[in-house]
C-alpha positions as CSV (number, residue, x, y, z in Angstrom):
1,M,-20.0,135.1,-30.9
2,D,-16.3,135.4,-31.9
3,K,-15.4,137.4,-35.0
4,Q,-14.2,135.4,-38.0
5,R,-10.5,135.8,-38.5
6,I,-8.9,136.5,-41.9
7,L,-5.2,135.9,-42.5
8,V,-3.7,138.3,-45.0
9,V,-0.2,137.7,-46.3
10,D,1.3,140.2,-48.7
11,D,4.7,142.0,-48.6
12,E,3.2,145.2,-50.1
13,K,2.3,147.0,-46.9
14,E,0.0,149.5,-48.6
15,I,-2.2,146.7,-50.0
16,T,-2.2,144.7,-46.8
17,D,-3.1,147.7,-44.7
18,L,-5.9,148.7,-47.1
19,V,-7.4,145.2,-47.1
20,E,-7.2,145.2,-43.3
21,I,-9.3,148.4,-43.1
22,Y,-12.0,147.0,-45.4
23,L,-12.2,143.7,-43.5
24,Q,-12.3,145.3,-40.1
25,N,-15.0,147.7,-41.3
26,A,-17.0,144.6,-42.4
27,G,-16.7,143.1,-38.9
28,Y,-13.8,140.6,-39.4
29,E,-10.7,140.2,-37.3
30,V,-7.5,140.5,-39.3
31,A,-4.1,138.8,-38.8
32,K,-1.7,140.4,-41.3
33,F,1.8,139.4,-42.2
34,Y,4.4,140.5,-44.8
35,D,6.2,137.2,-45.1
36,G,5.1,133.5,-45.3
37,R,7.2,132.2,-42.4
38,S,5.6,134.5,-39.8
39,A,2.1,133.5,-41.1
40,L,3.0,129.8,-40.7
41,D,4.2,130.4,-37.1
42,F,0.9,132.2,-36.4
43,L,-1.1,129.3,-37.9
44,A,0.6,126.8,-35.6
45,K,-0.9,128.6,-32.6
46,E,-4.0,130.4,-33.7
47,R,-7.4,129.7,-35.5
48,V,-8.0,131.2,-38.9
49,D,-11.3,131.1,-41.0
50,L,-9.9,132.2,-44.3
51,A,-6.5,133.2,-45.8
52,V,-5.6,135.7,-48.5
53,L,-2.1,134.9,-49.9
54,D,0.0,136.9,-52.3
55,I,2.1,134.7,-54.6
56,M,5.2,136.9,-54.6
57,L,6.6,136.9,-51.0
58,P,10.1,137.7,-49.8
59,D,10.8,134.3,-48.2
60,V,8.5,131.5,-49.4
61,D,6.3,132.1,-52.4
62,G,2.5,131.9,-52.1
63,F,2.3,128.6,-53.8
64,S,4.6,126.9,-51.2
65,L,2.7,128.7,-48.4
66,C,-0.6,127.4,-49.8
67,E,0.8,123.9,-50.0
68,E,2.1,124.0,-46.4
69,I,-1.2,125.3,-45.1
70,R,-3.1,122.5,-46.9
71,K,-1.1,119.9,-45.0
72,E,-3.0,120.8,-41.8
73,H,-5.8,123.2,-42.6
74,Y,-8.9,123.2,-44.8
75,F,-10.2,126.8,-44.5
76,P,-10.7,128.7,-47.8
77,I,-7.7,130.2,-49.5
78,I,-7.8,133.1,-52.0
79,M,-4.6,133.7,-54.0
80,L,-3.4,137.2,-55.1
81,T,-1.0,137.7,-58.0
82,A,0.2,140.4,-60.3
83,K,0.4,137.9,-63.1
84,I,-2.4,137.1,-65.4
85,E,-1.1,133.7,-66.7
86,E,-3.6,130.8,-66.6
87,A,-0.8,128.5,-65.5
88,D,-0.5,130.4,-62.2
89,K,-4.2,130.0,-61.6
90,I,-4.2,126.3,-62.3
91,R,-1.1,125.7,-60.2
92,G,-2.7,127.5,-57.2
93,I,-5.9,125.5,-57.5
94,L,-4.0,122.2,-57.7
95,L,-2.2,123.1,-54.5
96,G,-5.6,123.7,-52.8
97,A,-6.5,127.3,-53.4
98,D,-10.3,128.0,-53.6
99,D,-10.2,131.3,-55.5
100,Y,-7.9,133.6,-57.3
101,M,-7.7,137.4,-57.9
102,T,-5.3,139.4,-60.1
103,K,-3.8,142.6,-59.0
104,P,-4.8,145.4,-59.1
105,F,-8.2,144.6,-57.6
106,L,-11.0,146.4,-56.0
107,P,-11.1,145.9,-52.2
108,M,-14.9,145.5,-52.3
109,E,-14.6,142.7,-54.9
110,L,-12.1,140.9,-52.6
111,L,-14.5,141.4,-49.7
112,A,-17.4,139.9,-51.7
113,R,-15.3,136.9,-52.6
114,I,-14.3,136.4,-49.0
115,K,-17.9,136.5,-47.9
116,G,-18.8,134.0,-50.5
117,Q,-16.0,131.6,-49.5
118,L,-17.0,131.9,-45.8
119,R,-20.6,131.1,-46.6
120,R,-19.6,128.0,-48.5
121,A,-17.2,127.0,-45.7
122,G,-20.0,127.5,-43.1
123,A,-22.3,125.2,-45.1
124,Y,-19.4,122.7,-45.2
125,N,-19.0,122.7,-41.4
126,Q,-22.7,122.5,-40.5
127,A,-25.3,119.8,-40.9
128,L,-27.7,120.8,-43.7
129,G,-30.6,118.6,-42.7
130,H,-32.5,118.8,-39.5
131,G,-35.1,116.1,-40.0
132,Q,-34.9,112.3,-39.9
133,D,-34.0,111.9,-43.5
134,R,-30.3,112.0,-44.2
135,E,-28.5,112.9,-47.4
136,I,-26.1,110.0,-48.0
137,Y,-24.7,108.8,-51.3
138,H,-22.9,105.5,-51.9
139,I,-21.1,105.0,-55.2
140,H,-18.7,102.1,-55.7
141,G,-17.1,102.3,-52.2
142,L,-17.3,106.1,-52.0
143,E,-19.6,107.5,-49.3
144,L,-20.6,111.2,-49.2
145,D,-22.6,112.4,-46.2
146,G,-24.2,115.7,-47.1
147,D,-25.5,116.2,-43.5
148,K,-22.2,115.7,-41.7
149,H,-20.1,116.9,-44.7
150,V,-17.9,113.9,-44.6
151,C,-16.4,112.0,-47.5
152,R,-15.1,108.4,-47.2
153,L,-13.5,106.1,-49.7
154,Y,-13.6,102.5,-48.6
155,E,-14.4,103.6,-45.1
156,K,-11.3,105.9,-44.9
157,E,-12.0,109.6,-44.6
158,V,-11.0,111.8,-47.6
159,D,-9.9,115.4,-46.8
160,L,-11.7,117.7,-49.1
161,T,-11.8,121.5,-49.1
162,A,-15.2,123.1,-48.9
163,T,-15.2,123.8,-52.6
164,E,-14.2,120.3,-53.5
165,F,-16.9,118.9,-51.3
166,A,-19.5,121.2,-52.8
167,I,-18.6,120.1,-56.3
168,L,-18.8,116.4,-55.4
169,L,-22.1,116.9,-53.5
170,Y,-23.6,118.7,-56.5
171,L,-22.7,115.9,-58.8
172,C,-24.2,113.4,-56.4
173,R,-27.4,115.3,-56.2
174,H,-27.6,115.1,-60.0
175,M,-26.7,111.4,-60.1
176,N,-26.7,109.8,-63.6
177,Q,-27.2,113.3,-65.1
178,V,-24.7,115.2,-67.2
179,V,-24.0,118.7,-65.7
180,T,-21.9,121.3,-67.5
181,A,-18.8,123.0,-66.1
182,E,-20.8,126.3,-66.4
183,E,-23.6,124.9,-64.3
184,I,-21.2,123.6,-61.6
185,F,-19.3,126.9,-61.5
186,E,-22.5,129.0,-61.2
187,Q,-24.0,126.8,-58.5
188,V,-20.8,126.4,-56.4
189,W,-19.1,129.8,-56.9
190,K,-22.4,131.8,-57.3
191,E,-20.8,133.8,-60.0
192,K,-21.3,134.2,-63.8
193,Y,-19.3,131.6,-65.8
194,L,-16.9,133.1,-68.3
195,D,-15.6,131.4,-71.4
196,N,-12.3,129.6,-71.2
197,N,-12.7,129.2,-67.4
198,N,-10.7,126.2,-66.4
199,T,-11.5,126.5,-62.7
200,V,-14.0,123.5,-62.6
201,F,-11.7,121.3,-64.7
202,V,-8.8,121.9,-62.3
203,H,-10.9,121.3,-59.2
204,V,-12.3,118.1,-60.7
205,A,-8.8,116.9,-61.4
206,R,-7.8,117.5,-57.8
207,I,-10.8,115.7,-56.5
208,R,-10.0,112.7,-58.8
209,E,-6.4,112.8,-57.5
210,K,-7.6,112.6,-53.8
211,L,-9.9,109.7,-54.8
212,G,-7.1,107.9,-56.4
213,E,-8.8,108.0,-59.8
214,N,-7.3,106.7,-63.0
215,A,-7.6,109.8,-65.2
216,R,-8.2,107.8,-68.3
217,K,-10.8,105.5,-66.7
218,P,-12.3,107.4,-63.9
219,K,-14.6,105.3,-61.6
220,F,-16.5,108.1,-59.9
221,I,-16.6,111.4,-61.9
222,K,-17.1,110.6,-65.6
223,T,-16.2,113.1,-68.3
224,V,-18.8,113.5,-71.1
225,W,-16.6,115.1,-73.7
226,G,-18.0,118.4,-75.1
227,V,-20.8,118.4,-72.5
228,G,-19.6,118.1,-68.9
229,Y,-19.4,115.6,-66.0
230,K,-21.6,113.1,-64.3
231,M,-21.5,110.5,-61.5
232,E,-23.2,107.1,-62.1
233,R,-24.6,105.0,-59.3
234,E,-25.2,101.4,-60.5
235,E,-25.4,100.1,-57.0
236,G,-26.0,101.6,-53.5
237,Y,-28.7,104.0,-52.3
238,H,-29.6,107.5,-51.5
239,V,-31.4,108.0,-48.2
């Protein structure tokens, strides 16, 4: 079986080389670059399973690089930054990042997050069910196939990241129930939820954008103020 390949892009050579050592020791193949353009050239020719991107790069910034990657690829992206500003985190998530780490960080923590994202991406790319019953949800023209990991809106496929699909699937599995942001975060990210964590809010906003939702009158993901989110199915079925 081929090793999973991690793309690491950071102009700080010491950090990149250290991350490479930890990842290689964990059994991953590493493609490392010190600028964004070289990374994009590599992606045009080679397969990657996950990317770790620094925001501050010498040519294109990590946000622009993330945006370019998301035009063609849906593997997990973890952003690195020396800044602690919440606005940077929100911007990265809106552009398609799945996770975010602030420098300085412990290499073992980054490794743990990489493993978690790859597990989630693996579930995204595999059929979950092996029997005759299939997990399919139909909500007002939206179809979510939990077995094939496909989302369609009015029969047109919607490109979701693994994290976005996992959130939508969790809401579908709890149809007509209100679920808190804390519950979603802990079930999808498998980490303890911390106060003032806007990660779920931003991901839900991005899902709504991809579904063409009216933010004030959402058709699919309803906000229950002060509590959480829910999806309502008035018609359709769950097989």
